[in-house]
N, C-alpha and C positions, 0 to 999 in steps of 0.2 A: 504494500500500499504506499508506503514512504517513497519507494522506487517510482511508482506511477505518478505521485504529487510532484516529484522532483522533475520527472519527465515533462509533466505538464508546465511546470514553472519554466524550464528550459525553452519550451516551444513558444510560450507566451512572451518570453523575453526576446527570442529571435523575431517573433512577428512584430513586437513592439518596435525593435530597431529597423526592421524593413520600412515599417509605417513612417518613422521618423525621417529616413533617408529619402522617401518618396515626397514626403510633405516638404522638405527643405529643398528638393530640386524644383518642385512646382513653385514654391514662393520665390525662389531666385528668378524664374522665368516671369512670373507676375510682376515682381518689382521692376524688372527691366521693361517689361512691356508697359508698364504704367508711365514710364518716362516719355512715350511717344503715342500718340493716337493717329490713326490714318482716317483722315476725313474724305471717304471715298464716295462722292456723289458728284454729279454732273456740274454743279455750279462751282466746284473746285478744280475744274479742268481748264487747262489753256486752250482756248478756241481755235478753230482752223485758221482764222485770219492771222494768228500768231505762231503759225507754223516754224518749228526749229527742227533743223535736219543735220545730222552727222553722217557723212559719206552717203548722202541721198536719201538716207531712212529717217523718217519723222520720229521725233522724240516727243513722247507724251509725258505728263508730269502727274504725281499724286501730291496732295497737300497733307502735310504732317503737323500735328501740334505737339509741341516738345515740352515736357515738364510742367503742362499747363501755363507756360510762359509766352512762347511765341509759336509763329507759323512759319513754314518753310515748304517750298516746292521742290520736289525730288524726282529725278527721272523714274518712271514706273518700271523700268526694268532693273533699276539698282536694288541690292538686296540689303536688308537691314540685319546686321550680324546679332545673333543671340548672345546671352552672357556667356555661355560655355565657349563659344567660338572666340568672343573678345578675349577672354582669359588665355585660351591657347595661343591666339595669334598676336597678341600685345601683351607679352608677358613682362609688365613693369607696374609699378604702384600708380603712376600717373596716367594710365592709359585713357584714351577717350571715353566718355560716357555712352555716346552712341556713334556706331559707324555704318554709313551706307556704302556699299561698293558694287561697281560694275560686275558683270558675270565674269568677265576676263581678269578681275582684280587688278586693273590698271587706272581706273579712276576712283577716287575716295572722297568722301564727305565726312569729316570728323566734327563731332559736337562735344564740347565740355563746358559742363556748367560747375565750376569748381567753388571751393570754399575759400579761394584767394580774395581777400578784401580789396574792394576797388570803388572808387567813386567816379563820376563823370569827370570831374576835375583832374583826376589823376591818369586819365586815358592818354593824354598827349606824352606825359613823361613815361608812362608804360610803353607806348609806341616807340618812343625815342630810345629807350633802353633795349626793346627787341631788336630794332635796327642796328644800333650799336654793337649787339651781340653777334650778329650774322657774320659769318666768314666765308670767303670764295662763293659769294651770292651776288646777284645783280638785282637791285630794287627798281621795279618798273613803275610802282605807283605807291604813294602812302599819303596819310593825312587825316584830318578829323572832319567830320562833317555831320550834319543834323537831319533827322528824318523823324516823323511821328512824335515831335517834341522830345526826342531822345538824342544823345550824343553817341557817335560811332566812330571807331577807328578802323581804317583800311590799310592793309599791307599787302601788296603783290610783288612777288619775287621769284626769281629762277636761280637754279644752280646748274651744274652741268648735266643733271638728268631728270630734274622735275620743275614743274610750273606750280607755285603755291599762289593761292587767293584766299585772305582771311579777312576775317571782321571780328572786332571785338566791341563788346557793350557791357553794361552793368545792369544787374537786376538784384534788388535788395542789397546793395552796396556789395555784390560779389561779382567777379568776372565771368563772362560768358565768351566762349570762342567758337567761332565757325570756320572751318577750313575746307577748301576743295582743292585737290591736288590732282595732276595728271602727269603723264611722262611729257618732257619738253618736247619730244618729237611729234607729238600730236595735239598739243595745247591749243593751237590755233583752230583746229576743227571743233574744239569744245567750247570756244569763246561764248558763243550764243547761250549754251547750255549753262555754263558758269554763272553768265550775267542774270539768267532766269532765276537761278537758285538763290544767288546772293540778293537780287533786287526784291525777291519775293518775301524777305524777312520782314515780318510785320506782327502786330500784337492783338489784333482783334479780328473776329470773324467777318465784320463788316469789311475791313480793310483787305483781307486776303481774298474775299469774294470780289471785290472791285477790281483788284489786281488781276486775278485769274480770269475775269470776263473782258479785260481791255483788249 
């Protein structure tokens, strides 16, 4: 009888461990998915009149709401990496919070909503420091601009292999970074796509619908 009881306890313990592992896995994916909502309806699509093509192929976009903070149009063929893939592909402590990548893994959109303290007044200094820290890179464009009553910093640069287009802004005194990068050999083919993504950045459903219907 004692043996039977111990056997039951062992079985229940094993079942308990399995349940904990399964719940932890689903919670990790739920937390990751919470960061971004796909607003998949026709009012959020770029219309035919605003057709963007790469190598003669039309690029369509999906609108995503990120962290309940902002909206962004992303090519609908891009894949949003799940939490496990992020951990295996970007194995470092400050990896991006969200990554969208093309099916060939050549074009990437990185989104980081960090805990780094930042105010709008500090964006110019932050941008200057970023530029000063770059080596073996060519700066194509940089500066501060205003949109939606917010301050943004822009940084566009290239190195020997890659074209980088970044935007920085603040939310609740924290720094948010958006980066689109592509191989330098094909970046000119993607300029319209990159501009669509970066220009679509906004903070209300009304604004993203107006933008996507222009």
